[in-house]
OpenMM code with the backbone's topology and positions (N, CA, C; nanometers):
from openmm import Vec3, app, unit

residues = "UNK UNK UNK UNK UNK UNK UNK UNK UNK UNK UNK UNK UNK UNK UNK UNK UNK UNK UNK UNK UNK UNK UNK UNK UNK UNK UNK UNK UNK UNK UNK UNK UNK UNK UNK UNK UNK UNK UNK UNK UNK UNK UNK UNK UNK UNK UNK UNK UNK UNK UNK UNK UNK UNK UNK UNK UNK UNK UNK UNK UNK UNK UNK UNK UNK UNK UNK UNK UNK UNK UNK UNK UNK UNK UNK UNK UNK UNK".split()
positions = [
    Vec3(-1.2905, -6.2684, -0.3488),
    Vec3(-1.1386, -6.3371, -0.3883),
    Vec3(-1.0336, -6.3336, -0.2858),
    Vec3(-1.0179, -6.4334, -0.2332),
    Vec3(-0.9239, -6.3983, -0.1134),
    Vec3(-0.8328, -6.3796, -0.1656),
    Vec3(-0.7469, -6.2871, -0.0467),
    Vec3(-0.6341, -6.2501, -0.0856),
    Vec3(-0.5130, -6.3374, 0.0312),
    Vec3(-0.4140, -6.3904, -0.0170),
    Vec3(-0.2874, -6.4576, 0.0713),
    Vec3(-0.1867, -6.3681, 0.0766),
    Vec3(-0.1092, -6.3898, 0.1573),
    Vec3(0.0182, -6.2884, 0.1891),
    Vec3(0.1311, -6.3425, 0.2906),
    Vec3(0.2510, -6.3255, 0.2478),
    Vec3(0.3484, -6.3588, 0.3579),
    Vec3(0.3753, -6.2307, 0.4314),
    Vec3(0.3715, -6.2765, 0.5686),
    Vec3(0.4322, -6.1209, 0.6461),
    Vec3(0.5883, -6.1718, 0.7080),
    Vec3(0.7132, -6.0944, 0.6395),
    Vec3(0.7978, -6.1269, 0.7026),
    Vec3(0.8161, -6.0272, 0.8308),
    Vec3(0.8723, -6.0981, 0.9450),
    Vec3(0.8760, -6.0255, 1.0617),
    Vec3(1.0121, -6.0214, 1.1507),
    Vec3(1.1011, -5.9015, 1.1473),
    Vec3(1.1905, -5.8959, 1.2483),
    Vec3(1.1312, -5.8935, 1.3735),
    Vec3(1.2352, -5.9280, 1.4798),
    Vec3(1.1710, -5.9179, 1.6049),
    Vec3(1.3156, -5.8531, 1.7073),
    Vec3(1.3000, -5.8137, 1.8273),
    Vec3(1.4002, -5.7834, 1.9061),
    Vec3(1.4668, -5.9308, 1.9450),
    Vec3(1.6015, -5.9195, 1.9913),
    Vec3(1.6668, -6.0270, 2.0309),
    Vec3(1.5922, -6.1285, 2.0978),
    Vec3(1.5645, -6.2512, 2.0745),
    Vec3(1.5324, -6.3504, 2.1730),
    Vec3(1.3679, -6.3547, 2.1962),
    Vec3(1.3088, -6.2632, 2.0843),
    Vec3(1.1482, -6.3016, 2.1111),
    Vec3(1.1021, -6.3688, 1.9916),
    Vec3(1.1826, -6.4313, 1.9099),
    Vec3(1.0983, -6.4677, 1.7862),
    Vec3(0.9994, -6.5708, 1.8289),
    Vec3(1.0135, -6.6673, 1.9159),
    Vec3(0.9402, -6.7584, 1.9673),
    Vec3(0.8076, -6.7094, 2.0117),
    Vec3(0.8232, -6.5892, 2.1218),
    Vec3(0.7230, -6.5735, 2.1741),
    Vec3(0.6287, -6.4938, 2.0576),
    Vec3(0.6876, -6.4186, 1.9509),
    Vec3(0.6050, -6.3393, 1.8795),
    Vec3(0.5363, -6.4330, 1.7736),
    Vec3(0.5958, -6.5301, 1.7451),
    Vec3(0.5266, -6.6514, 1.6465),
    Vec3(0.4275, -6.7166, 1.7260),
    Vec3(0.4435, -6.7462, 1.8626),
    Vec3(0.3266, -6.7707, 1.9456),
    Vec3(0.1859, -6.6425, 1.9242),
    Vec3(0.2279, -6.5622, 1.9460),
    Vec3(0.1406, -6.4553, 1.9411),
    Vec3(0.0723, -6.4202, 1.8233),
    Vec3(0.1530, -6.4350, 1.7059),
    Vec3(0.0846, -6.3696, 1.5510),
    Vec3(0.0144, -6.4728, 1.5329),
    Vec3(0.0508, -6.6454, 1.5714),
    Vec3(-0.0479, -6.7443, 1.5449),
    Vec3(-0.1698, -6.7184, 1.5725),
    Vec3(-0.2093, -6.6776, 1.6761),
    Vec3(-0.3620, -6.6330, 1.7501),
    Vec3(-0.4447, -6.5486, 1.6715),
    Vec3(-0.3460, -6.4542, 1.5666),
    Vec3(-0.4365, -6.3343, 1.5092),
    Vec3(-0.5105, -6.4026, 1.3983),
    Vec3(-0.6658, -6.3870, 1.4007),
    Vec3(-0.7621, -6.4181, 1.3005),
    Vec3(-0.7014, -6.3694, 1.1702),
    Vec3(-0.7146, -6.4669, 1.0524),
    Vec3(-0.6577, -6.4707, 0.9346),
    Vec3(-0.5033, -6.5260, 0.9442),
    Vec3(-0.4393, -6.5615, 1.0471),
    Vec3(-0.3048, -6.6043, 1.0487),
    Vec3(-0.3604, -6.7515, 1.0053),
    Vec3(-0.2639, -6.7843, 0.8965),
    Vec3(-0.2986, -6.9639, 0.8246),
    Vec3(-0.1543, -7.0388, 0.9350),
    Vec3(-0.0498, -6.9666, 0.9314),
    Vec3(0.0621, -7.0172, 0.9720),
    Vec3(0.1549, -6.9255, 1.0229),
    Vec3(0.2154, -6.9545, 1.1333),
    Vec3(0.3320, -6.8629, 1.1586),
    Vec3(0.4594, -6.9479, 1.1878),
    Vec3(0.5685, -6.9242, 1.1304),
    Vec3(0.7050, -6.9969, 1.1582),
    Vec3(0.8297, -6.9267, 1.2048),
    Vec3(0.9100, -6.9834, 1.3071),
    Vec3(1.0413, -6.9301, 1.3598),
    Vec3(1.1310, -6.9739, 1.2374),
    Vec3(1.2078, -6.8972, 1.1622),
    Vec3(1.3031, -6.9057, 1.0907),
    Vec3(1.4650, -6.8402, 1.1007),
    Vec3(1.5411, -6.8722, 1.0319),
    Vec3(1.6534, -6.8030, 1.0649),
    Vec3(1.6927, -6.7132, 0.9125),
    Vec3(1.7812, -6.6369, 0.9106),
    Vec3(1.8130, -6.5394, 0.7883),
    Vec3(1.7617, -6.4152, 0.8635),
    Vec3(1.7725, -6.3330, 0.7578),
    Vec3(1.7442, -6.1903, 0.7653),
    Vec3(1.6152, -6.1407, 0.8651),
    Vec3(1.5015, -6.2527, 0.8277),
    Vec3(1.3626, -6.2326, 0.9214),
    Vec3(1.3654, -6.3543, 1.0096),
    Vec3(1.2988, -6.3168, 1.1410),
    Vec3(1.2789, -6.3905, 1.2529),
    Vec3(1.1643, -6.4840, 1.2647),
    Vec3(1.0728, -6.4440, 1.2105),
    Vec3(0.9038, -6.5150, 1.2009),
    Vec3(0.8843, -6.4805, 1.0472),
    Vec3(0.7796, -6.5890, 1.0011),
    Vec3(0.7223, -6.5795, 0.8579),
    Vec3(0.6093, -6.6178, 0.8708),
    Vec3(0.5083, -6.5516, 0.8317),
    Vec3(0.3775, -6.5568, 0.8431),
    Vec3(0.2782, -6.5846, 0.7319),
    Vec3(0.2286, -6.6881, 0.7223),
    Vec3(0.1355, -6.7013, 0.6334),
    Vec3(-0.0342, -6.6285, 0.6325),
    Vec3(-0.0626, -6.5384, 0.5732),
    Vec3(-0.2226, -6.4886, 0.5987),
    Vec3(-0.3026, -6.4856, 0.4717),
    Vec3(-0.4301, -6.4853, 0.5523),
    Vec3(-0.5217, -6.4524, 0.4160),
    Vec3(-0.6180, -6.3857, 0.4613),
    Vec3(-0.6926, -6.2986, 0.3770),
    Vec3(-0.8038, -6.1801, 0.3965),
    Vec3(-0.8895, -6.1818, 0.2928),
    Vec3(-1.0027, -6.1276, 0.3236),
    Vec3(-1.1057, -6.1169, 0.2194),
    Vec3(-1.0627, -6.0289, 0.1046),
    Vec3(-0.9565, -5.9134, 0.1391),
    Vec3(-0.9330, -5.8098, 0.0589),
    Vec3(-0.7802, -5.7572, 0.1259),
    Vec3(-0.7748, -5.6613, 0.0110),
    Vec3(-0.6189, -5.5931, 0.0455),
    Vec3(-0.6523, -5.5104, 0.1744),
    Vec3(-0.7760, -5.4144, 0.2036),
    Vec3(-0.8132, -5.3001, 0.3221),
    Vec3(-0.7977, -5.4277, 0.4161),
    Vec3(-0.8819, -5.5390, 0.4059),
    Vec3(-0.8681, -5.6166, 0.5411),
    Vec3(-0.7500, -5.6725, 0.5808),
    Vec3(-0.6494, -5.6958, 0.4724),
    Vec3(-0.5132, -5.7535, 0.5000),
    Vec3(-0.4375, -5.6539, 0.5650),
    Vec3(-0.4611, -5.5012, 0.5178),
    Vec3(-0.3791, -5.3827, 0.5853),
    Vec3(-0.3950, -5.3807, 0.7305),
    Vec3(-0.5608, -5.3745, 0.7588),
    Vec3(-0.5799, -5.3814, 0.8780),
    Vec3(-0.5260, -5.4631, 0.9680),
    Vec3(-0.5279, -5.6252, 0.9341),
    Vec3(-0.4910, -5.7124, 1.0200),
    Vec3(-0.3280, -5.6855, 1.0313),
    Vec3(-0.2771, -5.6547, 0.9450),
    Vec3(-0.1385, -5.6608, 0.9824),
    Vec3(-0.0918, -5.4700, 1.0432),
    Vec3(-0.1700, -5.3807, 1.0207),
    Vec3(-0.1355, -5.3032, 1.1238),
    Vec3(-0.1992, -5.3146, 1.2134),
    Vec3(-0.3190, -5.3418, 1.2702),
    Vec3(-0.4032, -5.3431, 1.3758),
    Vec3(-0.3609, -5.4477, 1.4581),
    Vec3(-0.3529, -5.5749, 1.3960),
    Vec3(-0.3490, -5.6750, 1.4918),
    Vec3(-0.1708, -5.7328, 1.5232),
    Vec3(-0.0890, -5.7422, 1.3630),
    Vec3(0.0041, -5.8257, 1.3973),
    Vec3(0.1502, -5.6797, 1.4251),
    Vec3(0.1218, -5.5598, 1.3782),
    Vec3(0.2405, -5.4758, 1.4284),
    Vec3(0.2510, -5.4502, 1.5738),
    Vec3(0.0982, -5.4558, 1.6274),
    Vec3(0.0857, -5.4129, 1.7572),
    Vec3(0.1557, -5.5071, 1.8857),
    Vec3(0.1979, -5.6280, 1.8253),
    Vec3(0.2517, -5.7378, 1.9097),
    Vec3(0.3913, -5.7035, 1.9705),
    Vec3(0.3963, -5.7179, 2.1105),
    Vec3(0.5243, -5.6655, 2.1826),
    Vec3(0.6572, -5.7607, 2.1253),
    Vec3(0.7454, -5.6696, 2.0841),
    Vec3(0.8491, -5.7426, 2.0460),
    Vec3(0.8972, -5.7543, 1.8936),
    Vec3(0.8312, -5.7165, 1.8171),
    Vec3(0.8019, -5.7031, 1.6873),
    Vec3(0.8814, -5.5383, 1.6367),
    Vec3(0.9770, -5.5544, 1.5516),
    Vec3(1.0524, -5.4251, 1.5095),
    Vec3(1.0213, -5.4138, 1.3747),
    Vec3(0.9725, -5.4648, 1.2921),
    Vec3(0.9635, -5.4418, 1.1589),
    Vec3(0.8743, -5.5641, 1.1039),
    Vec3(0.7974, -5.5278, 1.0219),
    Vec3(0.7439, -5.6304, 0.9267),
    Vec3(0.7356, -5.5273, 0.7935),
    Vec3(0.7235, -5.6644, 0.6853),
    Vec3(0.7115, -5.6577, 0.5177),
    Vec3(0.6274, -5.7315, 0.5134),
    Vec3(0.5318, -5.6894, 0.4321),
    Vec3(0.3873, -5.7717, 0.3705),
    Vec3(0.4192, -5.7978, 0.2016),
    Vec3(0.3788, -5.9311, 0.2020),
    Vec3(0.4205, -5.9520, 0.0659),
    Vec3(0.3139, -6.0360, -0.0072),
    Vec3(0.2191, -5.9520, -0.0887),
    Vec3(0.0824, -6.0349, -0.1105),
    Vec3(0.1373, -6.1256, -0.2185),
    Vec3(0.0571, -6.2354, -0.2226),
    Vec3(0.0583, -6.3564, -0.3540),
    Vec3(-0.0122, -6.2951, -0.4696),
    Vec3(0.0679, -6.3258, -0.5796),
    Vec3(0.0300, -6.2921, -0.7131),
    Vec3(0.0225, -6.4201, -0.7954),
    Vec3(-0.0903, -6.4225, -0.8621),
    Vec3(-0.1037, -6.4977, -0.9938),
    Vec3(-0.0591, -6.5081, -1.1015),
    Vec3(0.0759, -6.5232, -1.1463),
    Vec3(0.0738, -6.4701, -1.2477),
    Vec3(0.0462, -6.5710, -1.3915),
] * unit.nanometer
topology = app.Topology()
chain = topology.addChain("A")
for resn in residues:
    res = topology.addResidue(resn, chain)
    for name in ("N", "CA", "C"):
        topology.addAtom(name, app.Element.getBySymbol(name[0]), res)
C-alpha cells in the first residue's frame, strides 16, 4: 500500500522558490508548492512504506540547502 504524506517546509528568508524547485526533483515528490503562512513550501509525496518515506525526507529533502525545518504529515484514511 502506497503511503502519501505532506511535508511542510520552513526555509531561510528568500529561499522558498529555490527550495520548491529543488525538492520537486526528489524521487517520490508528487508536487511542491510555494505557500504563504507559517510554512514556505508544502510538498505532496508518495512512498512504498513509512520507512521509505522517512528515508526520503531525512536523506533527500532535509539536506536541500535553505531548508530550516520540516514537518511530515502522513495521510490517513479514516
